[in-house]
N, C-alpha and C positions, 0 to 999 in steps of 0.2 A: 639729247638735248641734254646737255651738261647737269640739270636739275636731278636727272631721274635715272641713275646709274644704276642695274640689275647687281645682284648679286647672284652668284652659277650655284644656285640650290633647284630641286627637281623642280618645283612650279616657277624658277625665275621670277622670286621677287621683287617689288621695287621700290624703294624708298627715294626719297629725300636726302642729300647730301649733309653732314652735320653742320648746318649752319643755320644762323634765325633767319626766318623766311617769312613775308606775307603769303596768306593762303592766298587763292584764286576764288575768288564766289562770284559767278556770273548772276546778276539778277537782270529781270526784265527794265531799261531805260526809262520805256516812256512813260508816261503820264504825270498825275501831280500826284508832287512828295507831303507825303502828311507823315505828321508822328506814329499813326499806328501803323502805317502801309506794309502789308505782310506780304516780303517780298519772298518769293520763292527763290530757294538757290540750287546751283548748284558748284561742287568743288571741284577743283580739280586733283588737288593734295588726293584726296579720297579716289580719284579716277585713278591713278596710278598704281592704288594698290588692287583697284578693280583688276587693271591691266594685267598684275602680277596674278593674281590670285584666281582670276577666270581665264587662265592660262592664255589671253592675247600674244603676249609677250613671245610664247612658243613660236608663232609664224612671224608675226610681225616685229617690226623694230620700230624705234622713234631716235630719228638721228644716227642710224648706226646701231644702236642696242636693243638687242633684240635677236629675234629669230629671222630667215631670211627665205622662207617658205611662200607670205605673202611681203605685199610691197611694204617700203618705210613707210610709215603714215604719217612724217614729217612730212613728206615730198607729197601730199594731198596736191594735187593742179589746178582747184579750183578755188574758190571760195569757201571761209569755213563757218558759215554761220549753224545754227543748230539744226538745220533742216538739210541742208547742203550733205552735213554729216552723217545725219540718220537716212537719208535716201541711199549713201552710199553703203551703210549697212544694209539697207533692205535690198536695192540690186547685186549684188555680191551674196547675197545669202546661201543663195544655194551653192556657188562654186566653193564658199569658204566651208560650207557645212559636208562637201565632198572631201575636201582637202582635211579636214578634222575626223571625218572616217577612215582616209586612209594613213592617218597618223595614228590611227586609234586615241583620237582625243574626241572623250563626251564635249557636246556642247553645250555651255553653261546655261541655265535658267538666271536669268538676270532679271532682277526688281527695276523699276521705275527708277528708284532711287540711283540705284547701281549703273543706269544706261544714261540719266542725267550726269553724275558725277564721269563717267569715262566719255560721253560726247564733252564737256568742260575740259578736259584733259588734254584731246585731240584739237580744240578750237585754240588753248594757251601757246602750244607750242610752237605756231607761227610770230608769238611775242618776243620771243628770244631771237637774235643775231648772233649769224655764226663769227666764230673770233675774227674782229680786225686786224691789219693789216700793219706791223712795226714800223717798216719802213715807209709805206705810204703815209702812214701817221705823224713821223717823223717830217716827209716834205708838207705838208696839211700846216703843220703847227709853223711852216715859216714862211708858206706860201701865204697862208690867211692873216698873217702878221702877229697871230697869239704872241709870237717871241720877242714882240717889240714893248709888250708890258708884262709878260711872265715868263718867270726863270725854270729849267727844266734840267736837272743834270749839270746845274752849274752856266748854265747857257742861255741868257735873257736880259730883259728890262725885271723892275722891280717895282713898277709901280703898282701890279695887281700881285696877288698870295703866289710863291713858287710851287708850282703845278707839280714838281717833281718829289712832293715829299705827302702828300694825299693822299688817303685813302679814295679810289679813285671806282664808283661803282656807276651803273649806268642813272638809276634814279638818281642818287647825290648830284651825278654832272650836270643832268636837267632840270633839279631844282636849282643849283647853284647858277646855271647860266637863265635861269628867269630872274632869280633873287638881285643877282648882282647885273642884270642886262642893263637898266637903265646908268648906272655908274660907269660901267663898261663903254657904253655909246658913248657916255659924256667923255672921257676918257683918250678914245679915238677919235673924236670930233677935235678937241684941243692941240692933238698931235697931227692932225691931217690924215687920218688913218681913213681908208672907206669900210665901212662896217662890212664883214663878211658875211655869208649867205653859206649854210652846209646844206648837206644832204646826210639822210640818217647814213651809208654808209661811211661816210667822211667823219661821220662822229664819232661811229665805233670806230676806223681807222686810229682816231685821233686820240680812243679812251684807251685804245690797245697799246697807243706808243708811250702814254702817261704811265697806264700800268709797269710798263718794261722796267720802266725809271725808278719806280719804286721798290726799295729792298724789305720794307716792315710790314710785319702782317696785318692786315685789317683787322681794327679795335672794335667798330661798329656792328652796326646789324649788315648782310648785305642781302638786297633785294634780289634774289635769283627770279622769284616768278611774279606777276602782276598783282598789285593789290584788291581790297576789297571793294568791288563795284558798287556797292550798297551807300559803301561810307566816299565814295568818290563821289554819288549821284547829290548825297548830302554837302559836299563840300563844293561842287559847281553852284550849289544855291546860297552857300553862307560866304564864298568871296565874291556873290554877285556877278558870276561868270553868265547869267542865265538873264542878266540888265540888258545882253549884247546877243548872244548867241542862243538860237531855239534848239530842243532835240523834240523832233516829230512835232514841230509847229507850235510847241510851249513854251513859251521864253520870249526873247527881245529878238528886234527884227533890225537892231543894224548893223547884225553880222548875221557870214552864213548860218542856216541851220545845219549842227553839227551831225544829224542823221543823214541827213541828205551828203555830204561832205564823207563822213567817216567809211573808213576802211580798214580792214582785218591789217592793218600795218606795224610793223615793229615799232616797238619801246622808242628806241632812238629815230623813231623817221616821226614819231611823234613830238619828238623834242626837238629835232631841226626845227619841223614846223612852228612850235609856240617861238623859237629863236627869229626866225625869220619873218613871224608874223609882228613880233611885238612891236617895234614903231609903230605900225598903224593900230593897234590895239592900246598901246598904252596913250596916243592921240586922241582914239575915243572916248577910254576911261576920262584922261582929263578934261574932254570937252562936256561928258557929263556931270562933270564933278567928283568921279571916283575915284579914291586910290590906288593906288598900285599892291593888289595883294601879295603877301609872303606866303610860299610855301614851303612848310617841310619836307625833308624828303618821304616820310606816312603820306605826307598831305598828296604828294607828287606820283608815290605811284598809286594811293586810291582813285585820283584823278584819272590818271591815266587808263588804270582797268574801267573803270567807267566809260570811257572814251573807245577804248577798245571793243567793248560791249555793246556799244549801242546796234551795230549792226545786226548780235548775237538771233537775238529773238524778234526783229523788224520786220521779219515776212510773216505776217500775219494771216491764218487760214481762211477760208470760207466754208461755211458747215455747205451751203447750196450746193457748192460745189464740188463738195467734197461727195453730198450724194451720188452725184452724177459719176464721179469716178470710181464708186463701189459696183457702178451700173457695166461704165467703160471699158475698166479694166479687169472685165471679167471675173471679180470677188463673189457674184454670186451664183458662180460656177461649183463654191464647193460652201459659201455660207447661204446663208437666210437673211432675209431683210424683214422683220414683223410677220415671218412667216412665208413670205414669198421667195423661192428658189430653193437652192438645192441644200441638204440638211447633211452632207458629209461633214461639215463644219458646224459651231458653235454660229446661233443665230446671233450677228450682230446686235439687235435690241435689246438682248438680253444679258450681253456683257456688261459686268460690273467692275470699278476699281479702276476706270478710264478718266480720271479724273483728272490728268495732267497732261501735256505734250507728251513727258518722257513716261510716262505709265503705257500710253499710247503705242511709241515708239520699242517698249519691251514688250508688250504685247506682240506686234509686229515680229522680234525680234524671235520670242519664244513662241513663234508659230510652229505647229505641228506638224503639218505636210507641207514638206520641200520636195519640188519637183525642178530637177537642171533639167534635164532631157524627159519630157514625158512620152509617155505611150501614144498610141496611138486613140484619138479621142478625149484623151486627158488634157484640160488647158494647160498652157504653157506659165510659167511663173512671170507675171505681171511687172513689166519694167515703169518705174517712176520718176517723173523729175522733181526737186526739191518743191514745188508751187501743188505739186499734185501729192506731194506728202504733207504738206502742211493742210491743204482743204482737208484731205482724208482725215485728218487727225480732228480737226473742227468739227468733223462731221461726227464722230466718235464719241469725241468727248459729249457734246450737246446728247447725243444718245443717252450718254452714262449719266448726267446730270438731268435729264427729262426737258429740255430746252430743244429736241427735235425740230427740223427746219419742216414746217409744210410740205404736203406736195408726195405722200408716200405711194 
């Protein structure tokens, strides 16, 4: 990921490149928003530092930057919710520990905060598109009839602004498409041009082409990482998006529930969806007497970050099922629960500090007994699915907070 280039020091510390950035802060997006909303945050910028300082980059790369002993974590094949990523860490822990022992690397002890930030980093890498193709972008500029109104490198119309002289970043491009969408639609209608539809990949190629024609250095902030999801949720309310859209059942019913539609898609996939659906959205707003809200690049960054995070914590665990997971995954072969079970490891009922999902995952990571190939009579390392980890987390949290489900 181009935002996190490593420096070649022994610990391979990772830093953001020297440009103005918006920090990724992932928050639970569901529920009613209030002025006193105490949102837990997980910071991918801090996670990039954990990735370097904890030695993750000695074995793993992100988009080709880092070690090669383990898989490139930007190419995680499944979805990237909090519990998906936590599950991958758990299931591969024996193999990772064996590889660290082989390389002489001490397994780092990670706090709940560090685990949360690290998972936020791994979640956020899918937000970025790979560099687009300039030649395809030039062809799209002509095929989609952008050239009829906009000029680039001295070629094109003059109805719209010259796109060959602007500093083009994905966030600014997305905000511009939304803010000027009604005027662009009207201009196309007056010229008999059919309003084009875009995919995220096409927008990526188009931006690559526009960047290739711009000689000047950027003068404004470069939004190379997502914005603040908590602020994006506030924008979602303040701009009246929730008058039509619900998130997790809370909000309007005139448009799709975004928690049901949201996927871990890239920024430009979101931008393309907003452009493609704009006519229907604008018609709905006009029918409801709502004015079309304008979005600054910062507001767009925050709003897209919020939408990107909708699925992050959406998989809530069930403490009762988690109690059953403790039994059927063989946890009681080492642990006890209220004194029942083995006493090789600590009794789950007396563990403290498991007051957040990240704290629970940190406790799983810091697990003392790791058995990749157990000896005869020893329990095998239990593999989990993301639902199992979510349920187990809910159960352990319930013990830590004194709200244990009944049925010991």
